[in-house]
C-alpha positions as a Python dict, from the first residue, in 0.01 Angstrom:
ca = {
    (1, 'M'): (0, 0, 0),
    (2, 'M'): (212, -300, 68),
    (3, 'F'): (281, -558, -198),
    (4, 'K'): (367, -917, -127),
    (5, 'I'): (664, -1076, -339),
    (6, 'L'): (719, -1446, -332),
    (7, 'V'): (1070, -1551, -421),
    (8, 'S'): (1018, -1916, -490),
    (9, 'D'): (1365, -2003, -621),
    (10, 'P'): (1723, -1922, -492),
    (11, 'L'): (1806, -1582, -607),
    (12, 'S'): (2141, -1410, -473),
    (13, 'E'): (2111, -1179, -169),
    (14, 'E'): (2265, -891, -385),
    (15, 'G'): (2022, -986, -662),
    (16, 'I'): (1705, -915, -453),
    (17, 'Q'): (1849, -608, -293),
    (18, 'P'): (1635, -353, -500),
    (19, 'L'): (1326, -551, -344),
    (20, 'R'): (1446, -511, 12),
    (21, 'Q'): (1506, -145, -51),
    (22, 'A'): (1168, -63, -161),
    (23, 'D'): (949, 54, 115),
    (24, 'N'): (617, -82, -48),
    (25, 'L'): (723, -446, -88),
    (26, 'E'): (717, -738, 145),
    (27, 'I'): (937, -1019, 50),
    (28, 'I'): (868, -1375, 117),
    (29, 'L'): (1146, -1621, 76),
    (30, 'A'): (997, -1961, 21),
    (31, 'T'): (1214, -2208, -199),
    (32, 'E'): (1191, -2581, -235),
    (33, 'L'): (802, -2554, -232),
    (34, 'S'): (595, -2855, -317),
    (35, 'H'): (335, -2816, -561),
    (36, 'E'): (55, -2818, -325),
    (37, 'A'): (240, -2563, -94),
    (38, 'L'): (299, -2329, -386),
    (39, 'L'): (-68, -2337, -453),
    (40, 'E'): (-145, -2225, -118),
    (41, 'I'): (122, -1963, -65),
    (42, 'V'): (14, -1793, -406),
    (43, 'K'): (-328, -1710, -307),
    (44, 'D'): (-235, -1375, -156),
    (45, 'V'): (88, -1267, -330),
    (46, 'D'): (113, -987, -591),
    (47, 'A'): (419, -1108, -769),
    (48, 'I'): (626, -1417, -787),
    (49, 'L'): (1000, -1432, -872),
    (50, 'V'): (1155, -1744, -1016),
    (51, 'R'): (1437, -1912, -1192),
    (52, 'S'): (1404, -2241, -1358),
    (53, 'Q'): (1296, -2465, -1067),
    (54, 'T'): (944, -2336, -1006),
    (55, 'Q'): (680, -2437, -1255),
    (56, 'V'): (414, -2167, -1276),
    (57, 'T'): (136, -2347, -1447),
    (58, 'R'): (-213, -2247, -1543),
    (59, 'E'): (-319, -2414, -1226),
    (60, 'V'): (-79, -2200, -1006),
    (61, 'I'): (-190, -1881, -1192),
    (62, 'E'): (-560, -1951, -1135),
    (63, 'A'): (-488, -2020, -771),
    (64, 'A'): (-309, -1678, -727),
    (65, 'M'): (-623, -1451, -676),
    (66, 'Q'): (-407, -1131, -656),
    (67, 'L'): (-123, -1205, -889),
    (68, 'K'): (-21, -927, -1095),
    (69, 'M'): (341, -1016, -1201),
    (70, 'I'): (567, -1308, -1276),
    (71, 'G'): (951, -1232, -1288),
    (72, 'R'): (1191, -1489, -1444),
    (73, 'A'): (1555, -1426, -1355),
    (74, 'G'): (1699, -1558, -1663),
    (75, 'V'): (1636, -1546, -2025),
    (76, 'G'): (1391, -1836, -2107),
    (77, 'V'): (1026, -1867, -1988),
    (78, 'D'): (945, -2219, -2063),
    (79, 'N'): (828, -2285, -1703),
    (80, 'I'): (565, -1995, -1704),
    (81, 'D'): (233, -2058, -1881),
    (82, 'L'): (250, -1715, -2084),
    (83, 'E'): (-88, -1772, -2246),
    (84, 'A'): (-256, -1825, -1890),
    (85, 'A'): (-68, -1516, -1733),
    (86, 'T'): (-167, -1304, -2048),
    (87, 'E'): (-541, -1420, -2012),
    (88, 'H'): (-540, -1318, -1657),
    (89, 'G'): (-380, -976, -1714),
    (90, 'I'): (-41, -1083, -1532),
    (91, 'I'): (256, -926, -1694),
    (92, 'V'): (579, -1154, -1718),
    (93, 'V'): (928, -1020, -1728),
    (94, 'N'): (1268, -1183, -1762),
    (95, 'A'): (1617, -1067, -1786),
    (96, 'P'): (1753, -1117, -2154),
    (97, 'D'): (2079, -912, -2095),
    (98, 'G'): (2194, -1042, -1769),
    (99, 'N'): (2425, -1316, -1904),
    (100, 'T'): (2544, -1157, -2220),
    (101, 'N'): (2898, -1066, -2097),
    (102, 'S'): (2930, -1396, -1935),
    (103, 'A'): (2839, -1594, -2234),
    (104, 'A'): (3060, -1375, -2467),
    (105, 'E'): (3357, -1438, -2222),
    (106, 'H'): (3298, -1806, -2216),
    (107, 'T'): (3302, -1831, -2609),
    (108, 'I'): (3628, -1633, -2615),
    (109, 'A'): (3773, -1861, -2331),
    (110, 'M'): (3660, -2162, -2520),
    (111, 'M'): (3796, -2053, -2849),
    (112, 'T'): (4142, -1952, -2701),
    (113, 'A'): (4163, -2310, -2516),
    (114, 'L'): (4065, -2475, -2847),
    (115, 'A'): (4326, -2291, -3028),
    (116, 'R'): (4608, -2363, -2777),
    (117, 'K'): (4487, -2713, -2684),
    (118, 'I'): (4500, -2613, -2301),
    (119, 'P'): (4251, -2885, -2177),
    (120, 'Q'): (4438, -3161, -2372),
    (121, 'A'): (4772, -3039, -2254),
    (122, 'F'): (4664, -3017, -1899),
    (123, 'N'): (4511, -3377, -1886),
    (124, 'S'): (4827, -3501, -2031),
    (125, 'L'): (5025, -3327, -1768),
    (126, 'K'): (4797, -3480, -1483),
    (127, 'I'): (4901, -3832, -1591),
    (128, 'G'): (5263, -3757, -1572),
    (129, 'H'): (5355, -3671, -1931),
    (130, 'W'): (5576, -3368, -2009),
    (131, 'D'): (5481, -3353, -2368),
    (132, 'R'): (5533, -3019, -2566),
    (133, 'K'): (5538, -3147, -2914),
    (134, 'S'): (5183, -3286, -2924),
    (135, 'F'): (5001, -2977, -2826),
    (136, 'I'): (5147, -2707, -3072),
    (137, 'G'): (4851, -2457, -3121),
    (138, 'V'): (4776, -2180, -3358),
    (139, 'E'): (4758, -1800, -3278),
    (140, 'L'): (4419, -1618, -3301),
    (141, 'K'): (4614, -1298, -3437),
    (142, 'N'): (4533, -1235, -3811),
    (143, 'K'): (4292, -1545, -3816),
    (144, 'T'): (3959, -1488, -3938),
    (145, 'L'): (3655, -1547, -3707),
    (146, 'G'): (3323, -1613, -3877),
    (147, 'V'): (3048, -1503, -3659),
    (148, 'I'): (2691, -1649, -3750),
    (149, 'G'): (2437, -1438, -3549),
    (150, 'L'): (2512, -1083, -3428),
    (151, 'G'): (2283, -1026, -3158),
    (152, 'R'): (2386, -908, -2814),
    (153, 'I'): (2630, -1191, -2725),
    (154, 'G'): (2732, -1224, -3100),
    (155, 'A'): (2823, -853, -3106),
    (156, 'E'): (3022, -890, -2775),
    (157, 'V'): (3215, -1188, -2906),
    (158, 'T'): (3298, -990, -3213),
    (159, 'A'): (3430, -690, -3008),
    (160, 'R'): (3662, -911, -2793),
    (161, 'A'): (3785, -1101, -3110),
    (162, 'K'): (3888, -776, -3278),
    (163, 'G'): (4090, -709, -2939),
    (164, 'Q'): (4263, -1035, -3018),
    (165, 'R'): (4345, -859, -3358),
    (166, 'M'): (4127, -1114, -3544),
    (167, 'N'): (3960, -1036, -3859),
    (168, 'V'): (3587, -1085, -3822),
    (169, 'I'): (3335, -1170, -4082),
    (170, 'A'): (2976, -1202, -3992),
    (171, 'Y'): (2628, -1301, -4122),
    (172, 'D'): (2308, -1190, -3933),
    (173, 'P'): (1982, -1146, -4117),
    (174, 'F'): (1952, -786, -3967),
    (175, 'L'): (2307, -692, -4049),
    (176, 'T'): (2349, -442, -4320),
    (177, 'E'): (2675, -355, -4484),
    (178, 'E'): (2645, -16, -4339),
    (179, 'K'): (2644, -140, -3984),
    (180, 'A'): (2925, -389, -4061),
    (181, 'K'): (3141, -103, -4167),
    (182, 'K'): (3068, 92, -3856),
    (183, 'M'): (3158, -215, -3650),
    (184, 'G'): (3483, -257, -3873),
    (185, 'I'): (3393, -624, -3983),
    (186, 'G'): (3323, -822, -4299),
    (187, 'F'): (2978, -856, -4405),
    (188, 'G'): (2842, -1159, -4624),
    (189, 'T'): (2598, -1449, -4656),
    (190, 'I'): (2642, -1761, -4461),
    (191, 'D'): (2818, -1933, -4737),
    (192, 'D'): (3053, -1646, -4738),
    (193, 'V'): (3126, -1684, -4373),
    (194, 'L'): (3165, -2058, -4387),
    (195, 'K'): (3423, -2025, -4685),
    (196, 'A'): (3620, -1762, -4525),
    (197, 'A'): (3675, -1823, -4157),
    (198, 'D'): (3935, -2030, -3971),
    (199, 'F'): (3724, -2021, -3670),
    (200, 'I'): (3334, -2026, -3671),
    (201, 'T'): (3113, -1940, -3367),
    (202, 'V'): (2716, -1946, -3378),
    (203, 'H'): (2516, -1709, -3181),
    (204, 'T'): (2161, -1769, -3319),
    (205, 'P'): (1846, -1876, -3152),
    (206, 'L'): (1729, -2241, -3229),
    (207, 'L'): (1452, -2215, -3485),
    (208, 'K'): (1329, -2449, -3746),
    (209, 'E'): (1583, -2248, -3993),
    (210, 'T'): (1882, -2276, -3773),
    (211, 'R'): (1844, -2645, -3651),
    (212, 'H'): (2156, -2818, -3791),
    (213, 'L'): (2255, -2503, -3967),
    (214, 'L'): (2604, -2649, -3941),
    (215, 'N'): (2547, -2969, -4123),
    (216, 'K'): (2732, -3199, -4365),
    (217, 'E'): (2686, -2980, -4660),
    (218, 'A'): (2794, -2681, -4450),
    (219, 'F'): (3111, -2862, -4318),
    (220, 'E'): (3196, -2929, -4673),
    (221, 'K'): (3188, -2561, -4756),
    (222, 'M'): (3440, -2465, -4504),
    (223, 'K'): (3824, -2432, -4509),
    (224, 'D'): (4013, -2762, -4423),
    (225, 'G'): (4132, -2716, -4070),
    (226, 'V'): (3846, -2484, -3958),
    (227, 'Q'): (3759, -2486, -3582),
    (228, 'I'): (3429, -2474, -3439),
    (229, 'I'): (3259, -2310, -3130),
    (230, 'N'): (2909, -2334, -3005),
    (231, 'C'): (2824, -2163, -2677),
    (232, 'A'): (2467, -2057, -2804),
    (233, 'R'): (2206, -2342, -2835),
    (234, 'G'): (2245, -2715, -2865),
    (235, 'G'): (2077, -2831, -3206),
    (236, 'I'): (2232, -2558, -3418),
    (237, 'I'): (2518, -2807, -3520),
    (238, 'D'): (2451, -3153, -3648),
    (239, 'E'): (2662, -3355, -3386),
    (240, 'D'): (2700, -3662, -3604),
    (241, 'A'): (2801, -3445, -3902),
    (242, 'L'): (3056, -3271, -3691),
    (243, 'Y'): (3192, -3604, -3569),
    (244, 'N'): (3258, -3713, -3933),
    (245, 'A'): (3395, -3377, -4030),
    (246, 'I'): (3652, -3403, -3736),
    (247, 'V'): (3728, -3777, -3811),
    (248, 'S'): (3799, -3708, -4194),
    (249, 'G'): (4006, -3416, -4103),
    (250, 'K'): (3798, -3143, -4242),
    (251, 'V'): (3752, -2979, -3887),
    (252, 'A'): (4053, -2952, -3679),
    (253, 'G'): (3869, -2892, -3340),
    (254, 'A'): (3554, -2803, -3184),
    (255, 'A'): (3472, -2630, -2862),
    (256, 'L'): (3114, -2716, -2734),
    (257, 'D'): (2936, -2580, -2408),
    (258, 'V'): (2569, -2676, -2554),
    (259, 'F'): (2421, -2993, -2681),
    (260, 'E'): (2119, -3124, -2882),
    (261, 'T'): (2027, -3347, -2567),
    (262, 'E'): (2145, -3253, -2218),
    (263, 'P'): (2296, -3405, -2022),
    (264, 'F'): (2525, -3485, -2293),
    (265, 'V'): (2693, -3831, -2215),
    (266, 'G'): (2789, -4109, -2430),
    (267, 'H'): (2812, -3940, -2763),
    (268, 'P'): (3155, -4023, -2947),
    (269, 'L'): (3230, -3661, -2982),
    (270, 'L'): (3344, -3671, -2634),
    (271, 'D'): (3611, -3947, -2712),
    (272, 'L'): (3785, -3728, -2977),
    (273, 'P'): (4101, -3555, -2859),
    (274, 'E'): (4025, -3268, -3086),
    (275, 'V'): (3697, -3172, -2901),
    (276, 'I'): (3675, -2985, -2575),
    (277, 'A'): (3334, -2942, -2386),
    (278, 'T'): (3187, -2783, -2079),
    (279, 'P'): (2839, -2863, -1934),
    (280, 'H'): (2646, -2568, -2039),
    (281, 'L'): (2864, -2307, -1843),
    (282, 'G'): (2805, -2005, -2042),
    (283, 'A'): (2580, -1810, -1785),
    (284, 'S'): (2738, -1970, -1490),
    (285, 'T'): (2915, -1682, -1319),
    (286, 'K'): (2855, -1516, -1027),
    (287, 'E'): (2801, -1182, -1169),
    (288, 'A'): (2547, -1328, -1430),
    (289, 'Q'): (2330, -1491, -1161),
    (290, 'E'): (2352, -1177, -975),
    (291, 'S'): (2290, -951, -1274),
    (292, 'V'): (1979, -1142, -1389),
    (293, 'A'): (1831, -1134, -1024),
    (294, 'V'): (1899, -746, -1020),
    (295, 'D'): (1734, -696, -1355),
    (296, 'V'): (1415, -883, -1278),
    (297, 'S'): (1392, -726, -928),
    (298, 'M'): (1417, -379, -1073),
    (299, 'D'): (1134, -435, -1315),
    (300, 'V'): (944, -564, -1000),
    (301, 'V'): (1000, -254, -840),
    (302, 'N'): (919, -23, -1134),
    (303, 'F'): (595, -215, -1183),
    (304, 'F'): (472, -154, -826),
    (305, 'N'): (578, 211, -841),
    (306, 'G'): (382, 271, -1159),
    (307, 'E'): (676, 297, -1387),
    (308, 'A'): (749, 126, -1714),
    (309, 'V'): (920, -221, -1718),
    (310, 'R'): (1202, -288, -1922),
    (311, 'N'): (1176, -668, -2014),
    (312, 'P'): (807, -757, -2068),
    (313, 'V'): (752, -1098, -2261),
    (314, 'N'): (365, -1088, -2293),
    (315, 'L'): (109, -832, -2407),
    (316, 'P'): (11, -590, -2141),
    (317, 'S'): (-352, -532, -2084),
    (318, 'V'): (-559, -314, -2331),
    (319, 'S'): (-910, -169, -2260),
    (320, 'K'): (-1193, -398, -2334),
    (321, 'E'): (-1340, -172, -2562),
    (322, 'V'): (-1025, -140, -2782),
    (323, 'L'): (-968, -517, -2746),
    (324, 'A'): (-1308, -607, -2885),
    (325, 'K'): (-1261, -401, -3212),
    (326, 'I'): (-891, -507, -3285),
    (327, 'A'): (-880, -856, -3136),
    (328, 'P'): (-1014, -1017, -3482),
    (329, 'F'): (-709, -860, -3635),
    (330, 'L'): (-429, -944, -3418),
    (331, 'N'): (-362, -1301, -3580),
    (332, 'L'): (-395, -1150, -3927),
    (333, 'A'): (-155, -892, -3844),
    (334, 'E'): (104, -1145, -3748),
    (335, 'K'): (16, -1354, -4058),
    (336, 'L'): (84, -1063, -4280),
    (337, 'G'): (417, -1001, -4104),
    (338, 'T'): (515, -1365, -4136),
    (339, 'F'): (416, -1379, -4496),
    (340, 'L'): (635, -1081, -4588),
    (341, 'S'): (931, -1212, -4403),
    (342, 'R'): (948, -1485, -4639),
    (343, 'L'): (925, -1287, -4948),
    (344, 'T'): (1282, -1180, -4918),
    (345, 'D'): (1628, -1274, -4802),
    (346, 'E'): (1754, -922, -4824),
    (347, 'T'): (1788, -726, -4468),
    (348, 'I'): (1481, -543, -4396),
    (349, 'V'): (1530, -186, -4315),
    (350, 'G'): (1190, -43, -4289),
    (351, 'V'): (818, -146, -4224),
    (352, 'T'): (518, 66, -4294),
    (353, 'I'): (177, -46, -4193),
    (354, 'H'): (-143, 136, -4350),
    (355, 'Y'): (-459, 97, -4156),
    (356, 'A'): (-768, 176, -4374),
    (357, 'G'): (-1137, 192, -4279),
    (358, 'E'): (-1275, 158, -3923),
    (359, 'L'): (-937, 35, -3798),
    (360, 'A'): (-824, 404, -3842),
    (361, 'D'): (-1040, 498, -3550),
    (362, 'Y'): (-873, 282, -3312),
    (363, 'D'): (-550, 244, -3115),
    (364, 'V'): (-385, -5, -3341),
    (365, 'R'): (-37, -22, -3180),
    (366, 'A'): (-109, -387, -3059),
    (367, 'L'): (-160, -481, -3436),
    (368, 'T'): (154, -300, -3533),
    (369, 'R'): (325, -506, -3266),
    (370, 'N'): (188, -821, -3381),
    (371, 'T'): (273, -756, -3736),
    (372, 'V'): (644, -657, -3647),
    (373, 'K'): (655, -974, -3439),
    (374, 'G'): (561, -1184, -3748),
    (375, 'I'): (824, -1024, -3950),
    (376, 'L'): (1126, -1078, -3689),
    (377, 'K'): (1015, -1430, -3570),
    (378, 'R'): (1167, -1579, -3876),
    (379, 'N'): (1514, -1484, -3751),
    (380, 'L'): (1443, -1452, -3366),
    (381, 'G'): (1200, -1709, -3298),
    (382, 'D'): (1024, -1696, -2954),
    (383, 'H'): (1264, -1421, -2833),
    (384, 'V'): (1032, -1165, -2990),
    (385, 'N'): (687, -1123, -2861),
    (386, 'D'): (405, -869, -2876),
    (387, 'V'): (561, -652, -2630),
    (388, 'N'): (930, -623, -2735),
    (389, 'A'): (869, -651, -3108),
    (390, 'K'): (904, -274, -3161),
    (391, 'F'): (1198, -244, -2936),
    (392, 'L'): (1403, -512, -3111),
    (393, 'A'): (1301, -340, -3447),
    (394, 'E'): (1462, -26, -3320),
    (395, 'R'): (1759, -227, -3198),
    (396, 'F'): (1819, -362, -3542),
    (397, 'E'): (1765, -24, -3683),
    (398, 'I'): (1427, -115, -3880),
    (399, 'K'): (1226, 192, -3900),
    (400, 'V'): (846, 102, -3807),
    (401, 'E'): (578, 350, -3927),
    (402, 'E'): (193, 371, -3920),
    (403, 'H'): (-52, 551, -4162),
    (404, 'K'): (-436, 556, -4132),
    (405, 'T'): (-700, 653, -4387),
    (406, 'T'): (-1066, 612, -4396),
    (407, 'T'): (-1046, 516, -4754),
    (408, 'T'): (-1047, 129, -4797),
    (409, 'K'): (-1128, 84, -5186),
    (410, 'G'): (-1413, -154, -5142),
    (411, 'F'): (-1329, -326, -4791),
    (412, 'L'): (-1471, -229, -4464),
    (413, 'N'): (-1117, -274, -4301),
    (414, 'L'): (-791, -329, -4479),
    (415, 'M'): (-431, -376, -4365),
    (416, 'T'): (-146, -311, -4588),
    (417, 'V'): (205, -384, -4471),
    (418, 'E'): (495, -302, -4656),
    (419, 'V'): (875, -399, -4598),
    (420, 'R'): (1167, -231, -4761),
    (421, 'T'): (1533, -346, -4810),
    (422, 'A'): (1820, -181, -4966),
    (423, 'V'): (1737, -308, -5306),
    (424, 'A'): (1350, -360, -5328),
    (425, 'S'): (1022, -353, -5132),
    (426, 'H'): (715, -593, -5092),
    (427, 'R'): (363, -522, -5011),
    (428, 'V'): (63, -758, -4870),
    (429, 'S'): (-275, -651, -4808),
    (430, 'G'): (-525, -848, -4567),
    (431, 'T'): (-882, -812, -4444),
    (432, 'L'): (-1156, -994, -4251),
    (433, 'L'): (-1439, -1097, -4477),
    (434, 'N'): (-1767, -1126, -4302),
    (435, 'G'): (-1840, -1472, -4197),
    (436, 'L'): (-1516, -1606, -4390),
    (437, 'G'): (-1255, -1489, -4190),
    (438, 'P'): (-903, -1343, -4270),
    (439, 'R'): (-780, -1326, -4622),
    (440, 'I'): (-471, -1186, -4802),
    (441, 'V'): (-625, -1001, -5083),
    (442, 'K'): (-338, -850, -5259),
    (443, 'V'): (45, -932, -5286),
    (444, 'D'): (250, -652, -5448),
    (445, 'D'): (43, -555, -5741),
    (446, 'Y'): (-129, -886, -5786),
    (447, 'V'): (-503, -928, -5652),
    (448, 'V'): (-559, -1279, -5502),
    (449, 'D'): (-794, -1423, -5235),
    (450, 'V'): (-602, -1669, -5014),
    (451, 'V'): (-652, -1790, -4645),
    (452, 'P'): (-344, -1705, -4459),
    (453, 'E'): (-298, -2032, -4291),
    (454, 'G'): (-114, -2370, -4356),
    (455, 'H'): (154, -2450, -4590),
    (456, 'L'): (188, -2215, -4903),
    (457, 'L'): (406, -2219, -5215),
    (458, 'F'): (454, -1857, -5351),
    (459, 'I'): (557, -1884, -5705),
    (460, 'K'): (661, -1611, -5960),
    (461, 'H'): (631, -1702, -6331),
    (462, 'K'): (553, -1542, -6666),
    (463, 'D'): (194, -1551, -6764),
    (464, 'Q'): (217, -1833, -7035),
    (465, 'P'): (-24, -2117, -7138),
    (466, 'G'): (108, -2447, -6958),
    (467, 'A'): (294, -2278, -6657),
    (468, 'I'): (26, -2400, -6416),
    (469, 'G'): (7, -2747, -6572),
    (470, 'R'): (368, -2794, -6534),
    (471, 'V'): (396, -2704, -6172),
    (472, 'G'): (93, -2922, -6084),
    (473, 'T'): (235, -3201, -6264),
    (474, 'L'): (594, -3170, -6089),
    (475, 'L'): (427, -3151, -5762),
    (476, 'A'): (218, -3438, -5814),
    (477, 'A'): (535, -3650, -5907),
    (478, 'K'): (682, -3546, -5577),
    (479, 'N'): (358, -3643, -5418),
    (480, 'I'): (275, -3293, -5299),
    (481, 'N'): (-78, -3244, -5291),
    (482, 'I'): (-238, -2896, -5386),
    (483, 'A'): (-545, -2820, -5173),
    (484, 'T'): (-599, -2462, -5337),
    (485, 'M'): (-444, -2237, -5601),
    (486, 'Q'): (-471, -1862, -5666),
    (487, 'V'): (-337, -1693, -5945),
    (488, 'G'): (-282, -1304, -6004),
    (489, 'R'): (-127, -1138, -6296),
    (490, 'S'): (-43, -771, -6395),
    (491, 'E'): (-109, -819, -6767),
    (492, 'V'): (-177, -1080, -7015),
    (493, 'G'): (153, -1246, -7108),
    (494, 'G'): (341, -1070, -6821),
    (495, 'N'): (455, -1135, -6483),
    (496, 'A'): (220, -1339, -6276),
    (497, 'I'): (201, -1525, -5932),
    (498, 'M'): (77, -1853, -5788),
    (499, 'M'): (-15, -1905, -5456),
    (500, 'L'): (-74, -2275, -5368),
    (501, 'T'): (-190, -2421, -5045),
    (502, 'I'): (-44, -2765, -5000),
    (503, 'D'): (-119, -3034, -4739),
    (504, 'N'): (203, -3065, -4577),
    (505, 'H'): (523, -2865, -4507),
    (506, 'V'): (805, -2893, -4748),
    (507, 'A'): (1171, -2774, -4716),
    (508, 'Q'): (1282, -2480, -4945),
    (509, 'N'): (1521, -2735, -5105),
    (510, 'E'): (1256, -2980, -5199),
    (511, 'T'): (1112, -2727, -5439),
    (512, 'N'): (1436, -2647, -5641),
    (513, 'D'): (1324, -2843, -5922),
    (514, 'L'): (1023, -2594, -5970),
    (515, 'T'): (1256, -2300, -6067),
    (516, 'D'): (1396, -2522, -6340),
    (517, 'L'): (1065, -2536, -6515),
    (518, 'V'): (1010, -2305, -6830),
    (519, 'D'): (874, -1954, -6719),
    (520, 'I'): (904, -2002, -6339),
    (521, 'Y'): (1122, -1752, -6197),
    (522, 'E'): (1103, -1789, -5814),
    (523, 'V'): (956, -2040, -5544),
    (524, 'R'): (926, -1970, -5182),
    (525, 'V'): (774, -2194, -4902),
    (526, 'I'): (570, -1992, -4682),
    (527, 'D'): (438, -2171, -4347),
    (528, 'L'): (158, -1987, -4171),
}
């Protein structure tokens, strides 16, 4: 059987060679299509390959009567309606690894150019100046590179920096001391990295937690004369704070490839002689463009040959019978994972999910994926999804286990998720109450009844008279309104928890005053 593959954005000829070599695929090359032309041509294609130009909207997906697959030759899938694709049983794949080498090389090139002031010297030479004294740089050898984010690209940058005989100290929420030792690098908190590094490079996703990660307070913790590199995501660095830090002399220089708003023009950062910049070129190499096209083409070939795809980004179809039984628990599973991810700042090394009751009779792998996704999203954001969650957990050496039992201790169905770190473990149990929806019914050893949604404050305290009142009074003074409250305790006068639902999101630092109250041990902000 022949399958029609529409390539609607320009891809390298080398990149689509796997498609040409498959004897069951017919390639339709049609770039620069108008929206109306796209709606017409997709009616009888089996797959569509795009880059960032073609917008695969719900309208396009609903017009494609035979569409089975969408391939994105690149990392992001912002131009694809994932929800519509999943609803219609269409698998979406991308190429997350294709630009790793290119981005890592660009980071090292930017760091070297920054250290040796190469662009500034070249510009001076172009206007007729032979000036050697103004462009004295520094060597990378024996300098400390701080790497914030040790995913694929961060790890590649680390390996190259060690080749330059740099010392490396890294922070990543999934980095353990054991893994750091294997890599031959230092291991610490973000503050440890900020204080120790001569050069700092960031390689995290752009999330709520990482937006303006390098801000005024962060710069104040750094060494005088530190140099900053960002070839990851615009927005990780507060650009105004960086400008001020350079002007004050705290930061000696910055090399930037990505910016909070692009195109990046008119910002005073570009007027500073200590700054070098490129227009988002991290993945702009011939090899990277070819690699992402090859990766996605191979997944198309595998899919239409009945083989597993390597980089799916949405949930594959499950049988209607199984879906009907487990679908009500999918959202709960993710919420339980998200909740647990906020209970610890330590690196998670293991996850165990216990399924009790009727759930034990079904294929619950989709629930496990959703749970793990909820755990990982705190640090990986939208990069983690239902399909790749367990794969990413394995990559970060997080062991995921499932256990089933018919014993539910009073509930028709019960999910209990446990996460383990090197120093502690935490558990949360949830269920669906008939007619009332999802509930968190236990946190560690404390029995509660909490709807897992909205903005929560999780407070550990001593079970003493007045503790609840003091919390309420302080929150009222901060104009933070409490919607609901649950209290659980292990014994009278012993340890206890409060679970407060509040009307609006608050930042973690806005709750610092709570821990100063008598009998309050710990406060965590949890957004579900």
